C-alpha positions, 0 to 999 in steps of 0.5 A: 246127651250126658252131663259134661265133666268139669274141673279137677280137685282142689287141696281144700274142701271146695265151695258148693254152687248149684247152677240156676235154671237149665245147665244149657243156659250156663256158659261154663257148663256149655263150654265143657259140653262143647269140649267133651262132645266133639269127635263122637260117633253120632256126628259121623253117622249123621253126616253119612246118613245125610249124604246117602239121603242126598239131602241138600237142606237140613233142619238141625233141631236142638242144634246145640253148639253147632258141631254138626251144622258146621260139618254139614255146611263144609260139605255144601249142605244148607242148614237151619239150626234151632235151639231154645238155649241162647248160651248154646247158640252163642258158641254155635255162632262163634263156630260158624263164623270161625269155619266161614260157613255163615252163608250156609248156616242159619241159627235161630233161638227157638224150636222146630215151630220156627222152621218154615213149612216144607223147607227141609229135605231132612230133619235131625235131632242129635245128642239125644235131643228127643229125650228132652221132651219130657211130656208126651204132648211136647214130644208129639208137638215136636214131631208134628212141627218136624213133619210140617217142616219137611218136604214130602218124602223128607226124612226125620232122624234121631236117637234115644237111649234104649231104656232096656239097656240102662243099668242105674247101678253103674250111674254112680260116683264110683263108676262115672268119676273121671278127670280130663283137661279143662278148656281154660287150662288145668284139669277137671273132675266130674261124676254123676249120681241118680237123684230120681226115677219116675215111671209112667205110661210114656216110659221112665223119667230119670234125673241125674245130678252132675258134680264138677270139681274145679281147679280153683276150688269150686264144687259145681252141680246141676240136675237134668231130667231125661225121658227114656221111651221104649221103642214101642212108644217112639214108633206109635208117636211117629205114626201118630204124627204121620211118619212112616218108619224106614229104619231102626238101629241099635248102635252107630254101626247100624246093628239091629235093635236088640234088648241090650242095644245102647241106642234106638236110632230111627229114620222115618219118612214123610209120605209123598 
């Protein structure tokens, strides 16, 4: 997941404001995220994967604003979505109600620990949710809870950005600045800057600050840190949790994972 772009240039110098706490709990940031993260390749990929797997019950871990959950429900799939951010879930609840699929979608504030044991044929982490588990212990716990929630033979699928393909020199205002419509009218301009990189045995922790200029004269900023784990570490953590790796791809077209692939897309199986 990348930070959402927001609002567009005022004539005078905008006033600066930094969101307090995670941007996922800021309703304005969440609305922009919701606008910019629709129609992406990942949703189509996971819809097709669930169809291929024949999964009738899906756990959507880190379900966000419910885009994938609703699309799955429209195809007759029972979905249980969990997310720790209530601001994200509020948008998801509205989306589920508007799509009239409430009978097929459950939404709970929390983590995979809230999922019932052996309740899902497939568990999904979409939108680079896997990278929000910054510490290895937290990531390992999430995998263990997903394993518990799956039926024997169930699959876990997720994606994580490939650290070997990251070029931090491109993550600058010059290269990321863009202007787009604001969901409440007018235009918004946004850009990113890297504010910190830490490397340890679990890979890189990269912190970015998102800048958003609003048409009403505000300069909003928020910071986010994501974990960039190499495939070798992802593989070992999956095996430690009890999973068997079935497939690994480097992009949404299911091309093989290469050093310069943008993504690491994984399907792993809970043994029967």
